[in-house]
DSSP file (Angstrom, degrees, kcal/mol; ACC not computed):
  #  RESIDUE AA STRUCTURE BP1 BP2  ACC     N-H-->O    O-->H-N    N-H-->O    O-->H-N    TCO  KAPPA ALPHA  PHI   PSI    X-CA   Y-CA   Z-CA
    1    1 A M              0   0    0      0, 0.0    34,-0.1     0, 0.0     2,-0.0   0.000 360.0 360.0 360.0  57.4    0.0    0.0    0.1
    2    2 A A        -     0   0    0     32,-0.1     2,-0.3     1,-0.0    32,-0.2  -0.368 360.0-166.5 -65.0 141.7    2.6    2.5   -1.1
    3    3 A R        -     0   0    0     30,-2.1     2,-0.5    29,-0.1    32,-0.1  -0.942  25.4-115.0-128.9 151.6    1.5    6.2   -0.7
    4    4 A I        +     0   0    0     -2,-0.3     2,-0.3     2,-0.0    29,-0.0  -0.761  41.7 177.4 -78.8 127.4    2.7    9.5   -1.9
    5    5 A R        -     0   0    0     -2,-0.5     2,-0.3    90,-0.0    28,-0.1  -0.889  18.2-134.1-130.1 161.1    3.8   11.6    1.0
    6    6 A T        -     0   0    0     -2,-0.3     2,-0.5    88,-0.1    90,-0.0  -0.805   5.9-138.3-117.0 159.6    5.3   15.0    1.2
    7    7 A I        -     0   0    0     -2,-0.3    88,-0.1    88,-0.0     5,-0.0  -0.959  19.4-144.5-116.3 112.1    8.2   16.5    3.1
    8    8 A K    >   -     0   0    0     -2,-0.5     3,-1.9    86,-0.4     4,-0.5  -0.464  23.0-117.0 -75.6 148.3    7.6   19.9    4.7
    9    9 A P  G >  S+     0   0    0      0, 0.0     3,-0.6     0, 0.0     4,-0.4   0.782 110.9  61.8 -58.0 -26.7   10.6   22.3    4.8
   10   10 A E  G 3  S+     0   0    0      1,-0.2     4,-0.5     2,-0.2     3,-0.4   0.638  85.1  78.5 -74.8 -11.0   10.6   22.4    8.6
   11   11 A F  G X  S+     0   0    0     -3,-1.9     3,-1.6     1,-0.2     6,-0.3   0.931  84.2  60.8 -58.6 -46.0   11.3   18.7    8.7
   12   12 A W  T <  S+     0   0    0     -3,-0.6    -1,-0.2    -4,-0.5    -2,-0.2   0.777 114.1  33.9 -59.5 -28.9   15.0   19.2    7.9
   13   13 A A  T 3  S+     0   0    0     -3,-0.4    -1,-0.3    -4,-0.4    -2,-0.2   0.314  87.8 128.3-106.4   8.3   15.6   21.3   11.0
   14   14 A S    X>  -     0   0    0     -3,-1.6     4,-2.1    -4,-0.5     3,-1.1  -0.399  62.0-135.4 -65.2 138.4   13.2   19.6   13.3
   15   15 A E  T 34 S+     0   0    0      1,-0.2     4,-0.4     2,-0.2    -1,-0.1   0.651 101.4  72.4 -69.9 -15.9   14.6   18.5   16.6
   16   16 A Q  T 34 S+     0   0    0      1,-0.1    -1,-0.2     2,-0.1    59,-0.1   0.846 116.1  16.2 -63.3 -30.8   12.8   15.3   16.1
   17   17 A V  T X4 S+     0   0    0     -3,-1.1     3,-2.2    -6,-0.3    -2,-0.2   0.662  99.4  86.0-116.0 -19.6   15.2   14.2   13.4
   18   18 A T  T 3< S+     0   0    0     -4,-2.1    -3,-0.1     1,-0.3    -2,-0.1   0.774  90.6  57.5 -63.0 -23.4   18.4   16.3   13.5
   19   19 A G  T 3  S+     0   0    0     -4,-0.4    -1,-0.3    54,-0.1     2,-0.2   0.493  91.2  95.8 -83.0  -1.8   19.9   13.9   16.1
   20   20 A L  S <  S-     0   0    0     -3,-2.2     2,-0.1     1,-0.1    -3,-0.1  -0.510  84.5-103.9 -83.7 156.6   19.5   11.0   13.8
   21   21 A S     >  -     0   0    0     -2,-0.2     4,-1.7     1,-0.1     5,-0.1  -0.366  37.2-108.9 -67.8 158.2   22.1    9.6   11.6
   22   22 A L  H  > S+     0   0    0      1,-0.2     4,-2.1     2,-0.2     5,-0.2   0.912 118.0  50.3 -61.2 -43.2   21.7   10.5    7.9
   23   23 A P  H  > S+     0   0    0      0, 0.0     4,-2.3     0, 0.0    -1,-0.2   0.853 109.7  50.5 -64.1 -29.8   20.7    6.9    6.9
   24   24 A A  H  > S+     0   0    0      2,-0.2     4,-2.1     1,-0.2    -2,-0.2   0.823 108.2  52.4 -77.7 -28.2   18.1    6.7    9.6
   25   25 A R  H  X S+     0   0    0     -4,-1.7     4,-2.2     2,-0.2    -1,-0.2   0.941 111.5  47.7 -62.9 -47.9   16.6   10.1    8.5
   26   26 A L  H  X S+     0   0    0     -4,-2.1     4,-2.8     1,-0.2    -2,-0.2   0.919 113.0  47.7 -59.1 -48.5   16.4    8.7    5.0
   27   27 A L  H  X S+     0   0    0     -4,-2.3     4,-2.6     2,-0.2    -1,-0.2   0.924 107.5  55.9 -61.6 -42.7   14.8    5.5    6.3
   28   28 A F  H  X S+     0   0    0     -4,-2.1     4,-0.8     2,-0.2    -2,-0.2   0.937 111.9  44.1 -50.8 -55.4   12.3    7.4    8.4
   29   29 A I  H >X S+     0   0    0     -4,-2.2     3,-1.3     1,-0.2     4,-0.7   0.930 111.9  52.4 -58.0 -48.4   11.2    9.3    5.3
   30   30 A G  H >X S+     0   0    0     -4,-2.8     3,-0.9     1,-0.3     4,-0.6   0.846  99.6  62.1 -55.0 -39.3   11.1    6.2    3.3
   31   31 A M  H >< S+     0   0    0     -4,-2.6     3,-0.5     1,-0.2    -1,-0.3   0.754  92.6  66.9 -64.3 -20.4    8.9    4.5    5.9
   32   32 A W  H X< S+     0   0    0     -3,-1.3     3,-0.9    -4,-0.8    -1,-0.2   0.867  97.9  53.9 -66.2 -33.9    6.1    7.2    5.3
   33   33 A N  H << S+     0   0    0     -3,-0.9   -30,-2.1    -4,-0.7    -1,-0.2   0.706 112.3  43.5 -75.7 -14.3    5.6    5.8    1.8
   34   34 A F  T << S+     0   0    0     -4,-0.6     2,-0.3    -3,-0.5    -1,-0.2  -0.045  99.1  78.3-123.8  32.2    5.1    2.2    3.1
   35   35 A C  S <  S-     0   0    0     -3,-0.9     6,-0.2   -34,-0.1    53,-0.1  -0.857  81.1 -99.0-131.9 166.7    2.8    2.6    6.0
   36   36 A D    >   -     0   0    0      4,-2.8     3,-2.3    -2,-0.3    -1,-0.1  -0.187  50.5 -86.5 -78.5-179.1   -1.0    3.2    6.3
   37   37 A D  T 3  S+     0   0    0     64,-0.4    60,-0.1     1,-0.3    -1,-0.1   0.620 130.5  55.0 -66.5 -12.9   -2.5    6.6    6.9
   38   38 A R  T 3  S-     0   0    0      2,-0.1    -1,-0.3    62,-0.0    54,-0.1   0.443 122.3-105.9 -98.5  -0.4   -2.1    6.1   10.7
   39   39 A G  S <  S+     0   0    0     -3,-2.3    50,-2.6     1,-0.3     2,-0.4   0.744  74.3 139.2  87.1  23.7    1.6    5.4   10.2
   40   40 A V  E     +A   88   0A   0     48,-0.3    -4,-2.8    68,-0.1    -1,-0.3  -0.804  17.3 155.4-105.5 140.4    1.4    1.7   10.8
   41   41 A R  E     -A   87   0A   0     46,-2.3    46,-3.2    -2,-0.4    -6,-0.1  -0.983  49.2 -80.5-154.0 160.8    3.3   -1.1    8.9
   42   42 A P  E     -A   86   0A   0      0, 0.0     2,-1.4     0, 0.0    44,-0.3  -0.353  45.8-116.6 -60.3 143.4    4.5   -4.6    9.5
   43   43 A A        +     0   0    0     42,-1.9     2,-0.3    36,-0.1    42,-0.2  -0.650  64.4 132.8 -84.7  93.3    7.7   -4.8   11.5
   44   44 A S     >  -     0   0    0     -2,-1.4     4,-2.9     1,-0.1     5,-0.2  -0.850  37.8-168.8-149.0 106.5   10.0   -6.5    9.0
   45   45 A A  H  > S+     0   0    0     -2,-0.3     4,-2.0     1,-0.2     5,-0.1   0.817  91.3  55.2 -63.7 -30.5   13.5   -5.1    8.4
   46   46 A K  H  > S+     0   0    0      2,-0.2     4,-1.9     1,-0.2    -1,-0.2   0.900 111.1  42.7 -71.5 -39.1   13.9   -7.3    5.4
   47   47 A T  H  > S+     0   0    0      2,-0.2     4,-2.6     1,-0.2     5,-0.2   0.946 114.0  51.1 -69.6 -43.7   10.8   -6.0    3.7
   48   48 A L  H  X S+     0   0    0     -4,-2.9     4,-2.6     1,-0.2     5,-0.5   0.876 108.3  52.5 -62.6 -33.8   11.5   -2.5    4.7
   49   49 A M  H  X S+     0   0    0     -4,-2.0     4,-1.6    -5,-0.2    -1,-0.2   0.911 109.1  49.7 -63.7 -41.4   15.0   -2.8    3.2
   50   50 A A  H  < S+     0   0    0     -4,-1.9    -2,-0.2     1,-0.2    -1,-0.2   0.870 115.7  44.6 -62.0 -37.4   13.6   -4.1   -0.1
   51   51 A Q  H  < S+     0   0    0     -4,-2.6    -2,-0.2     2,-0.1    -1,-0.2   0.924 126.5  24.0 -75.4 -46.7   11.2   -1.2   -0.2
   52   52 A V  H  < S+     0   0    0     -4,-2.6    -3,-0.2    -5,-0.2    -2,-0.2   0.852 135.5  27.6 -90.8 -38.8   13.4    1.7    0.8
   53   53 A F  S >< S+     0   0    0     -4,-1.6     3,-0.6    -5,-0.5     5,-0.3  -0.498  70.4 154.0-120.0  62.0   16.8    0.6   -0.2
   54   54 A P  T 3  S+     0   0    0      0, 0.0    -1,-0.1     0, 0.0    -4,-0.1   0.760  80.3  25.7 -72.7 -23.7   16.2   -1.9   -3.0
   55   55 A T  T 3  S+     0   0    0     -3,-0.1     2,-0.2     2,-0.0    -5,-0.1   0.351  97.2 106.3-114.2   4.1   19.5   -1.5   -4.8
   56   56 A D  S <  S-     0   0    0     -3,-0.6     2,-1.6    -7,-0.2    -3,-0.1  -0.518  76.5-117.6 -89.6 153.6   21.8   -0.4   -1.9
   57   57 A A        +     0   0    0     -2,-0.2     2,-0.4     2,-0.0    -1,-0.1  -0.451  68.3 131.7 -88.7  62.6   24.4   -2.7   -0.3
   58   58 A L        -     0   0    0     -2,-1.6     2,-0.2    -5,-0.3    -5,-0.0  -0.916  47.4-139.1-113.9 143.7   22.7   -2.6    3.1
   59   59 A G    >>  -     0   0    0     -2,-0.4     4,-1.8     1,-0.1     3,-0.6  -0.582  27.2-106.7 -98.9 166.0   22.0   -5.7    5.2
   60   60 A V  H 3> S+     0   0    0      1,-0.2     4,-2.5     2,-0.2     5,-0.2   0.853 120.4  55.6 -53.5 -42.2   18.9   -6.5    7.2
   61   61 A L  H 3> S+     0   0    0      1,-0.2     4,-2.3     2,-0.2    -1,-0.2   0.857 106.8  50.0 -65.0 -38.3   20.9   -5.9   10.4
   62   62 A A  H <> S+     0   0    0     -3,-0.6     4,-1.8     2,-0.2    -1,-0.2   0.911 111.2  47.6 -61.2 -45.1   21.8   -2.4    9.3
   63   63 A V  H  X S+     0   0    0     -4,-1.8     4,-2.5     2,-0.2    -2,-0.2   0.898 111.9  50.7 -67.1 -39.9   18.3   -1.5    8.4
   64   64 A Q  H  X S+     0   0    0     -4,-2.5     4,-3.1     1,-0.2    -1,-0.2   0.911 106.4  55.6 -64.9 -38.8   17.1   -2.9   11.9
   65   65 A A  H  X S+     0   0    0     -4,-2.3     4,-1.6     2,-0.2    -1,-0.2   0.897 108.6  47.9 -58.6 -39.8   19.8   -0.8   13.6
   66   66 A M  H  X S+     0   0    0     -4,-1.8     4,-2.6     2,-0.2    -2,-0.2   0.938 111.0  50.7 -70.0 -46.1   18.3    2.3   11.9
   67   67 A V  H  X S+     0   0    0     -4,-2.5     4,-2.8     1,-0.2    -2,-0.2   0.938 109.6  50.9 -52.9 -48.9   14.8    1.2   13.0
   68   68 A D  H  X S+     0   0    0     -4,-3.1     4,-2.3     1,-0.2    -1,-0.2   0.823 107.0  53.1 -55.8 -35.9   16.2    0.9   16.5
   69   69 A E  H  X S+     0   0    0     -4,-1.6     4,-2.0     2,-0.2    -1,-0.2   0.901 108.5  50.9 -66.6 -42.9   17.6    4.3   16.3
   70   70 A L  H  <>S+     0   0    0     -4,-2.6     5,-2.3     2,-0.2     6,-0.9   0.930 112.5  46.4 -50.1 -51.0   14.1    5.6   15.3
   71   71 A I  H ><5S+     0   0    0     -4,-2.8     3,-1.3     1,-0.2    -2,-0.2   0.913 109.8  52.3 -65.1 -41.8   12.6    3.8   18.2
   72   72 A E  H 3<5S+     0   0    0     -4,-2.3    -1,-0.2     1,-0.2    -2,-0.2   0.858 108.5  51.6 -59.9 -38.7   15.2    5.1   20.6
   73   73 A A  T 3<5S-     0   0    0     -4,-2.0    -1,-0.2    -5,-0.1    -2,-0.2   0.530 116.2-115.5 -74.6  -9.6   14.5    8.7   19.3
   74   74 A G  T < 5S+     0   0    0     -3,-1.3    -3,-0.2    -4,-0.5    -2,-0.1   0.592  87.1 114.0  82.1  11.3   10.7    8.2   20.0
   75   75 A L  S   <S+     0   0    0     -5,-2.3    15,-3.3    -6,-0.2    16,-1.9   0.700  78.6  29.1 -86.4 -22.3    9.8    8.5   16.3
   76   76 A V  E     -B   89   0A   0     -6,-0.9     2,-0.4    13,-0.3    -2,-0.3  -0.984  66.3-160.4-139.1 145.9    8.6    4.9   15.9
   77   77 A V  E     -B   88   0A   0     11,-2.6    11,-2.8    -2,-0.4     2,-0.4  -0.988  10.9-142.6-126.8 141.1    7.1    2.4   18.3
   78   78 A E  E     +B   87   0A   0     -2,-0.4     2,-0.3     9,-0.2     9,-0.2  -0.862  28.6 166.0-106.2 137.8    7.0   -1.3   18.0
   79   79 A F  E     -B   86   0A   0      7,-2.5     7,-2.9    -2,-0.4     2,-0.4  -0.934  30.4-122.2-143.2 166.7    3.9   -3.1   19.2
   80   80 A A  E     +B   85   0A   0     -2,-0.3     2,-0.3     5,-0.2     5,-0.2  -0.900  34.4 156.0-115.6 140.1    2.2   -6.5   18.9
   81   81 A A  E >   +B   84   0A   0      3,-2.2     3,-1.3    -2,-0.4    -2,-0.1  -0.923  64.9   3.6-160.3 136.0   -1.3   -7.2   17.5
   82   82 A G  T 3  S-     0   0    0     -2,-0.3     3,-0.1     1,-0.3    -2,-0.0   0.802 128.4 -56.3  62.5  28.8   -3.0  -10.2   16.0
   83   83 A G  T 3  S+     0   0    0      1,-0.3     2,-0.3     0, 0.0    -1,-0.3   0.670 118.8  92.5  75.7  14.4    0.1  -12.4   16.5
   84   84 A R  E <  S- B   0  81A   0     -3,-1.3    -3,-2.2   -42,-0.0     2,-0.3  -0.899  73.7-115.2-134.4 166.3    2.4  -10.1   14.6
   85   85 A R  E     - B   0  80A   0     -2,-0.3   -42,-1.9    -5,-0.2     2,-0.3  -0.790  34.3-177.4 -97.3 143.5    4.9   -7.3   15.3
   86   86 A W  E     -AB  42  79A   0     -7,-2.9    -7,-2.5    -2,-0.3     2,-0.4  -0.961  19.2-141.2-137.0 155.5    4.1   -3.7   13.8
   87   87 A W  E     -AB  41  78A   0    -46,-3.2   -46,-2.3    -2,-0.3     2,-0.4  -0.935  14.5-165.4-113.7 143.9    5.8   -0.4   13.8
   88   88 A A  E     -AB  40  77A   0    -11,-2.8   -11,-2.6    -2,-0.4     2,-0.4  -0.998  21.3-127.2-132.1 134.8    3.9    2.8   14.1
   89   89 A I  E     + B   0  76A   0    -50,-2.6   -13,-0.3    -2,-0.4     3,-0.2  -0.625  28.0 174.3 -77.9 124.4    5.4    6.1   13.2
   90   90 A T  S    S+     0   0    0    -15,-3.3     2,-1.2    -2,-0.4     3,-0.2   0.630  72.2  68.4-108.0 -18.3    4.8    8.5   16.2
   91   91 A G        +     0   0    0    -16,-1.9     3,-0.4     1,-0.2    -1,-0.2  -0.397  64.9 129.7 -88.1  58.6    6.8   11.4   14.8
   92   92 A W    >   +     0   0    0     -2,-1.2     3,-2.1    -3,-0.2    -1,-0.2   0.259  23.9 111.4-101.8  10.1    4.1   11.9   12.2
   93   93 A R  T 3   +     0   0    0      1,-0.3    -1,-0.2    -3,-0.2    33,-0.2   0.649  67.3  66.6 -61.2 -14.5    3.5   15.6   12.6
   94   94 A H  T 3  S+     0   0    0     -3,-0.4   -86,-0.4    34,-0.1     2,-0.3   0.457  93.1  78.5 -85.7   3.4    5.0   16.5    9.2
   95   95 A Q    <   -     0   0    0     -3,-2.1     2,-0.5   -88,-0.1    34,-0.2  -0.881  59.2-164.1-114.1 142.7    2.1   14.7    7.6
   96   96 A R        -     0   0    0     -2,-0.3     2,-0.9    32,-0.1   -90,-0.1  -0.957   8.8-156.7-124.8 112.3   -1.4   15.8    7.0
   97   97 A I        +     0   0    0     -2,-0.5     3,-0.4     1,-0.2    37,-0.1  -0.753  16.5 174.0 -92.4 104.8   -3.8   13.1    6.1
   98   98 A N  S    S+     0   0    0     -2,-0.9     2,-0.5     1,-0.3    -1,-0.2   0.959  78.3  14.7 -78.7 -49.0   -6.7   14.8    4.2
   99   99 A R  S    S-     0   0    0     36,-0.0    -1,-0.3     2,-0.0   -62,-0.0  -0.740  82.5-156.3-132.5  85.6   -8.7   11.7    3.2
  100  100 A A        -     0   0    0     -2,-0.5     3,-0.0    -3,-0.4   -64,-0.0  -0.286   9.4-138.6 -64.7 144.1   -7.5    8.7    5.2
  101  101 A T        -     0   0    0      1,-0.1   -64,-0.4     0, 0.0    -1,-0.1  -0.799  27.7 -97.0-101.9 148.0   -8.1    5.3    3.6
  102  102 A P        -     0   0    0      0, 0.0     2,-0.3     0, 0.0    -1,-0.1  -0.234  43.1-148.7 -61.6 152.3   -9.3    2.3    5.6
  103  103 A S        -     0   0    0      2,-0.2    -3,-0.0     1,-0.1   -67,-0.0  -0.903  25.5-152.0-123.7 149.6   -6.5   -0.1    6.7
  104  104 A S  S    S+     0   0    0     -2,-0.3    -1,-0.1     2,-0.1     0, 0.0   0.383  78.1  93.9 -94.8   1.9   -6.2   -3.8    7.3
  105  105 A Y  S    S-     0   0    0      1,-0.1    -2,-0.2   -65,-0.1   -65,-0.0  -0.602  85.5-103.9 -91.3 152.8   -3.4   -3.0    9.9
  106  106 A P        -     0   0    0      0, 0.0    -1,-0.1     0, 0.0    -2,-0.1  -0.359  42.3 -92.4 -70.8 156.7   -4.3   -2.7   13.6
  107  107 A P        -     0   0    0      0, 0.0   -19,-0.0     0, 0.0     0, 0.0  -0.411  43.2-108.5 -68.5 148.1   -4.4    0.6   15.2
  108  108 A P        -     0   0    0      0, 0.0     2,-0.1     0, 0.0     3,-0.1  -0.289  39.7-100.6 -68.4 158.6   -1.2    1.9   16.8
  109  109 A P        -     0   0    0      0, 0.0     2,-0.3     0, 0.0   -32,-0.0  -0.419  46.8 -86.1 -74.6 158.5   -1.2    2.0   20.6
  110  110 A T        -     0   0    0     -2,-0.1     2,-0.4     1,-0.0     0, 0.0  -0.505  54.7-162.1 -66.2 128.6   -1.7    5.3   22.4
  111  111 A V        -     0   0    0     -2,-0.3     2,-0.7    -3,-0.1    -1,-0.0  -0.907  24.2-112.6-119.8 138.9    1.8    7.0   22.6
  112  112 A N        -     0   0    0     -2,-0.4     3,-0.3     1,-0.1     4,-0.2  -0.644  31.4-173.9 -66.0 113.4    3.0    9.8   24.8
  113  113 A H     >  +     0   0    0     -2,-0.7     4,-3.1     1,-0.2     5,-0.3  -0.098  41.7 122.7-101.9  36.2    3.5   12.6   22.4
  114  114 A T  H  > S+     0   0    0      1,-0.2     4,-2.1     2,-0.2    -1,-0.2   0.936  79.3  41.2 -67.0 -43.9    5.0   15.1   24.8
  115  115 A Y  H  > S+     0   0    0     -3,-0.3     4,-2.4     2,-0.2    -1,-0.2   0.921 116.4  52.0 -62.1 -45.7    8.3   15.6   22.9
  116  116 A Y  H  > S+     0   0    0      1,-0.2     4,-1.9     2,-0.2    -2,-0.2   0.892 111.2  44.8 -57.3 -45.9    6.4   15.6   19.7
  117  117 A E  H  X S+     0   0    0     -4,-3.1     4,-2.4     2,-0.2    -1,-0.2   0.874 112.9  50.8 -71.6 -37.1    4.0   18.2   20.8
  118  118 A A  H  X S+     0   0    0     -4,-2.1     4,-2.3    -5,-0.3    -2,-0.2   0.873 109.6  51.8 -68.9 -35.3    6.7   20.4   22.3
  119  119 A D  H  X S+     0   0    0     -4,-2.4     4,-1.5     2,-0.2    -2,-0.2   0.896 110.4  49.0 -61.7 -43.6    8.7   20.1   19.0
  120  120 A A  H  <>S+     0   0    0     -4,-1.9     5,-3.3     2,-0.2     4,-0.4   0.869 112.2  47.7 -66.8 -41.0    5.6   21.3   17.1
  121  121 A A  H ><5S+     0   0    0     -4,-2.4     3,-1.2     3,-0.2    -2,-0.2   0.921 108.3  54.8 -66.6 -40.8    5.0   24.2   19.5
  122  122 A A  H 3<5S+     0   0    0     -4,-2.3    -2,-0.2     1,-0.3    -1,-0.2   0.866 112.3  44.2 -57.2 -37.7    8.6   25.2   19.2
  123  123 A E  T 3<5S-     0   0    0     -4,-1.5    -1,-0.3    -5,-0.1    -2,-0.2   0.435 115.9-113.6 -88.7  -1.6    8.2   25.3   15.4
  124  124 A G  T < 5S+     0   0    0     -3,-1.2    -3,-0.2    -4,-0.4     2,-0.2   0.769  79.9 110.8  76.5  25.4    4.9   27.1   15.5
  125  125 A G      < -     0   0    0     -5,-3.3    -1,-0.2    -6,-0.1     6,-0.1  -0.473  62.3-121.3-119.5-171.2    3.0   24.2   14.1
  126  126 A A        -     0   0    0    -33,-0.2     4,-0.1    -2,-0.2     3,-0.1  -0.969  34.3-100.6-132.6 148.7    0.4   21.6   15.3
  127  127 A P    >   -     0   0    0      0, 0.0     3,-2.2     0, 0.0     5,-0.2  -0.188  59.6 -69.3 -63.1 164.2    0.7   17.9   15.3
  128  128 A A  T 3  S+     0   0    0      1,-0.3   -32,-0.1     2,-0.1   -35,-0.1  -0.246 128.9  23.2 -53.6 136.5   -0.9   15.9   12.5
  129  129 A G  T 3  S+     0   0    0    -34,-0.2    -1,-0.3     3,-0.1   -33,-0.1   0.559 105.1 122.5  78.6   5.8   -4.6   16.1   12.9
  130  130 A G  S <  S-     0   0    0     -3,-2.2    -1,-0.1    -4,-0.1    -2,-0.1   0.268  81.0 -57.8 -84.8-149.1   -4.2   19.3   14.8
  131  131 A A  S    S+     0   0    0      2,-0.1     2,-0.1    -3,-0.1    -3,-0.1   0.750  97.4 102.1 -74.0 -25.2   -5.5   22.7   14.3
  132  132 A E        -     0   0    0     -5,-0.2     2,-0.9     1,-0.1    -3,-0.1  -0.374  65.0-144.2 -66.0 131.2   -4.1   23.4   10.9
  133  133 A D        +     0   0    0      1,-0.1    -1,-0.1    -2,-0.1    -2,-0.1  -0.835  37.7 152.3-100.1 111.0   -6.9   23.0    8.4
  134  134 A S        +     0   0    0     -2,-0.9     2,-0.3   -37,-0.1    -1,-0.1   0.195  32.1 121.9-119.1  13.5   -5.3   21.5    5.2
  135  135 A V        +     0   0    0    -37,-0.1     2,-0.3   -38,-0.1   -38,-0.0  -0.613  34.0 177.6 -84.2 136.5   -8.5   19.7    3.8
  136  136 A S        -     0   0    0     -2,-0.3     3,-0.1     4,-0.1    -2,-0.1  -0.885  42.3 -83.3-128.7 165.7   -9.8   20.6    0.5
  137  137 A A    >   -     0   0    0     -2,-0.3     3,-2.4     1,-0.1    -1,-0.0  -0.386  64.2 -82.6 -68.5 147.4  -12.7   19.1   -1.4
  138  138 A P  T 3  S+     0   0    0      0, 0.0    -1,-0.1     0, 0.0     3,-0.1  -0.234 116.7   6.7 -49.0 130.0  -11.8   15.8   -3.2
  139  139 A G  T 3  S+     0   0    0      1,-0.2     2,-0.1    -3,-0.1    -2,-0.1   0.272  99.6 130.8  80.3  -9.5  -10.3   16.6   -6.5
  140  140 A A    <   -     0   0    0     -3,-2.4     2,-0.4     1,-0.0    -1,-0.2  -0.479  42.1-154.5 -77.3 145.8  -10.2   20.4   -5.8
  141  141 A L        -     0   0    0     -2,-0.1     2,-0.4    -3,-0.1     6,-0.1  -0.929  11.2-135.4-118.0 145.3   -6.9   22.4   -6.4
  142  142 A T    >   -     0   0    0     -2,-0.4     3,-2.6     4,-0.1    10,-0.1  -0.819  43.4 -88.8 -94.7 143.2   -6.1   25.5   -4.7
  143  143 A L  T 3  S+     0   0    0     -2,-0.4     3,-0.1     1,-0.3    -1,-0.1  -0.142 115.6  23.5 -49.5 134.0   -4.7   28.2   -7.0
  144  144 A G  T 3  S+     0   0    0      1,-0.3    -1,-0.3     8,-0.3     2,-0.1   0.275  99.2 113.9  94.4 -16.0   -0.9   27.9   -7.4
  145  145 A E    <   -     0   0    0     -3,-2.6     7,-1.3     6,-0.1    -1,-0.3  -0.485  64.1-121.2 -87.7 163.1   -0.8   24.1   -6.4
  146  146 A E  E     -C  151   0B   0      5,-0.2     2,-0.3    -2,-0.1     5,-0.2  -0.743  27.0-174.3 -97.7 153.0    0.1   21.4   -8.7
  147  147 A G  E >   -C  150   0B   0      3,-2.0     3,-2.2    -2,-0.3    -6,-0.0  -0.970  62.7 -10.1-149.8 133.9   -2.1   18.5   -9.6
  148  148 A K  T 3  S-     0   0    0     -2,-0.3     3,-0.1     1,-0.3    -1,-0.0   0.782 124.7 -57.3  51.3  32.6   -1.6   15.3  -11.6
  149  149 A G  T 3  S+     0   0    0      1,-0.2     2,-0.4     0, 0.0    -1,-0.3   0.512 118.2 104.2  83.1   7.0    1.8   16.6  -12.8
  150  150 A K  E <   -C  147   0B   0     -3,-2.2    -3,-2.0     0, 0.0    -1,-0.2  -0.980  68.4-128.3-123.7 128.6    0.4   19.8  -14.4
  151  151 A E  E     -C  146   0B   0     -2,-0.4     2,-0.6    -5,-0.2    -5,-0.2  -0.498  18.2-128.2 -76.1 146.6    0.7   23.2  -12.8
  152  152 A V        -     0   0    0     -7,-1.3     2,-0.3    -2,-0.2    -8,-0.3  -0.814  25.8-138.2 -90.3 125.1   -2.4   25.2  -12.4
  153  153 A L              0   0    0     -2,-0.6    -8,-0.1     1,-0.1   -10,-0.0  -0.648 360.0 360.0 -91.5 140.5   -1.8   28.6  -13.9
  154  154 A V              0   0    0     -2,-0.3    -1,-0.1   -11,-0.1   -11,-0.0   0.452 360.0 360.0 -99.7 360.0   -3.0   31.7  -12.0
């Protein structure tokens, strides 16, 4: 269930990620493409490696170490549900899900977002699902936005 995701400019200087190694930052962004709209995905370093680093000479242990780094930083949490292990992105504030799609994955556990919300406040933003209204009507474009590979001329 790969999804197109965006990276907001404030991501790059966010205290959530600046302490991570460069490969872990790239993996974190890559995880966004391969999780559901709640940030959940199966916990498999082998599958994640194939999705995010398909032609790189990285091993499963290296990818698992990057995931462990994300978990230690509080950006990802691992949980069990339905007899399987799952990863859920907790540092999801850089994403705004306008029209969430139903998921076959279990919901993530409730996570303490203290650092996450403090980071958002320091940057003048709101966590995903917060006060910022970014929802537009399905198929509607705001002037100056791009859509389906074509620019909307003003």
